[in-house]
Every structure is written in C-alpha cells, then in structure tokens.
C-alpha positions in Angstrom: 0.0 0.0 0.0 1.1 3.5 -0.7 1.7 5.6 2.4 3.1 9.0 3.3 5.0 9.2 6.6 5.8 12.6 8.1 8.2 13.6 10.8 10.0 16.6 12.3 7.2 18.4 14.2 7.6 19.5 17.7 7.6 22.5 20.1 9.7 25.5 19.2 10.0 29.0 20.4 8.9 32.0 18.3 11.6 32.8 15.8 12.9 29.3 15.8 13.1 26.8 13.0 11.8 23.3 12.2 12.3 21.0 9.2 9.4 18.6 8.3 10.0 15.5 6.2 7.5 13.5 4.2 8.4 10.2 2.6 6.2 8.3 0.2 6.5 4.5 0.2 4.9 1.6 -1.6 4.4 0.6 -5.2 4.7 4.0 -6.8 5.2 4.6 -10.5 5.7 8.3 -10.2 5.0 11.3 -8.0 3.7 14.5 -9.6 3.2 17.2 -7.0 3.9 17.1 -3.3 2.5 19.6 -0.9 2.2 20.7 2.7 -1.1 21.7 4.3 -1.8 22.7 7.9 -4.8 22.8 10.1 -5.2 24.7 13.3 -7.7 23.7 16.0 -11.2 24.7 14.9 -10.1 25.8 11.5 -10.0 24.3 8.0 -7.1 22.8 6.3 -5.0 25.3 4.3 -2.4 24.9 1.6 1.1 26.0 2.8 3.4 25.1 0.0 3.4 22.9 -3.1 6.2 21.6 -5.4 5.8 20.0 -8.8 7.9 17.1 -10.2 9.9 19.7 -12.1 10.6 21.8 -9.0 8.1 24.6 -9.5 6.9 25.9 -6.1 3.9 27.7 -4.8 4.1 29.2 -1.4 1.2 30.7 0.7 1.5 34.4 1.3 1.3 33.9 5.0 4.6 32.0 5.0 6.3 33.4 2.0 9.9 34.3 2.8 9.9 32.1 5.9 9.1 28.6 4.6 10.7 26.7 1.8 9.5 23.5 0.2 11.9 21.1 -1.5 12.0 17.5 -2.6 14.4 14.6 -3.1 13.0 12.6 -6.0 15.5 9.7 -5.4 14.1 9.3 -1.9 10.5 10.1 -2.7 10.7 12.7 0.1 9.5 16.3 0.4 10.7 18.7 3.0 9.3 21.9 4.5 11.9 24.2 6.0 10.2 26.5 8.5 12.1 29.5 9.7 11.2 32.5 11.8 8.2 30.6 13.2 5.4 32.5 14.7 2.7 31.4 17.2 0.1 31.6 14.4 2.0 28.9 12.6 0.9 26.4 15.3 -1.1 23.6 13.6 -1.0 20.0 12.5 0.9 19.9 9.3 -0.1 17.3 6.7 1.8 16.1 3.7 0.0 15.5 0.4 1.0 13.8 -2.8 -0.5 13.5 -6.2 1.0 10.3 -7.6 0.5 7.3 -9.8 0.6 4.0 -8.0 1.4 0.7 -9.7 -1.5 -1.3 -8.2 -4.1 1.2 -7.1 -6.5 3.7 -8.7 -6.3 6.3 -6.0 -4.0 9.2 -6.9 -4.4 11.5 -3.9 -2.6 10.6 -0.6 -2.2 12.2 2.8 0.2 11.7 5.6 -0.9 11.2 9.2 0.0 14.8 10.2 2.7 16.1 12.6 2.1 18.7 15.3 4.0 22.0 15.2 3.6 24.2 18.2 5.2 27.6 18.4 5.1 29.0 21.9 7.4 30.6 24.5 
C-alpha cells in the first residue's frame, strides 16, 4: 500500500526553525506534486506550499519568505523548512502527494500529520 509518513514536528519558540519531512513509500510509478497543508484547531485545512515534479513551487502568502518546500526525488521525500516561526504557525501539518501507483487507482494521498507548536 502507498503511504506517506511525516516527521519533524515539535515544540519550538517564536523565531525558531523546524524541518518537516514526508516520505512516500509503496508501489509508486511516479510522483507528480507534493504539498504541505496545515490545520489549526477549529479551522479548516489550508495549503502552505506545493512543489511539482519539475521543482516549481507555490508558497502561501502567510509563510512566503519564511518557509521553503523542496523534494528529493530519489528518496520520494518532500521537506518543509520552516524559519522565523510565529505562534500563528501552530497547527497540525499534513503532507499530500499527487502520484501514480502501480497497483491502485487512487492518486491523492495524505500523511498522518505532525504537530507543530510555536510557543514561548
């Protein structure tokens, strides 16, 4: 089965940094786009950053200049480098992938989420 596994969340002080990782595993033919979303308590899920297979990125205005998305295609892994963190960045961060599996028809996959808490 295709799975996305996330890691790197935790508690950090305002102004600090975290690096989130998301690795796709299973029988995957190719991965198109990978993205990071976040969801704060009581709020909807919002797109934070997206990166295409060719490396084109889209960054939300709220994190532009502070967050960077990247990917390592050889490792089927996407990263979210989070700098200058603010309390309003506190949320559960989810990895998403648009991919083509070998043995399944589903193309949209989500990770389990990783908690990021920015607090002093």
